[in-house]
C-alpha positions in Angstrom: 61.3 -17.5 5.6 60.2 -20.8 6.9 62.5 -23.0 9.0 65.0 -20.1 9.3 66.9 -20.0 12.5 69.3 -17.2 14.1 72.9 -18.4 14.0 74.7 -18.3 17.3 78.3 -16.8 17.6 79.8 -20.2 17.6 78.0 -21.2 14.4 79.4 -18.0 12.7 82.8 -18.9 13.6 82.6 -22.2 11.7 81.6 -20.7 8.3 84.4 -20.9 5.9 84.9 -19.7 2.4 86.0 -16.6 0.4 89.4 -15.5 -0.4 92.1 -16.1 2.3 94.6 -13.5 2.8 94.8 -10.4 0.7 93.8 -11.1 -3.0 96.2 -10.1 -5.6 94.2 -7.7 -7.8 97.2 -7.2 -10.0 96.2 -10.5 -11.5 92.7 -9.1 -12.6 92.0 -7.4 -15.8 89.5 -6.9 -18.6 89.2 -8.6 -21.9 88.2 -6.9 -25.1 84.6 -8.0 -24.8 84.4 -6.5 -21.4 84.6 -9.5 -19.3 86.7 -9.7 -16.0 89.8 -11.9 -16.5 92.0 -13.5 -13.8 91.2 -15.6 -10.8 87.5 -16.1 -9.7 87.7 -13.5 -7.0 88.4 -10.8 -9.5 84.7 -10.3 -10.5 84.0 -9.6 -6.8 86.5 -6.7 -6.5 86.3 -5.1 -10.0 84.1 -4.6 -13.0 84.8 -3.8 -16.6 83.2 -1.5 -19.1 80.4 -3.1 -21.1 82.1 -2.0 -24.4 85.8 -2.1 -24.0 87.9 -2.0 -27.4 91.6 -3.0 -27.4 93.5 -0.5 -29.7 90.6 0.3 -31.9 89.7 3.9 -32.5 
């Protein structure tokens, strides 16, 4: 990659972002269409089945 540079330890310490603390995965779930529901970080920690039916046989 052009213009890429290796980060120094001090540079790495200044990077922020992500989920602070322990994420509450109990807020995460799956919708009937198979989409992950809940806070944004849920899709990072869990996945849902492509075909997920709610109460249908």
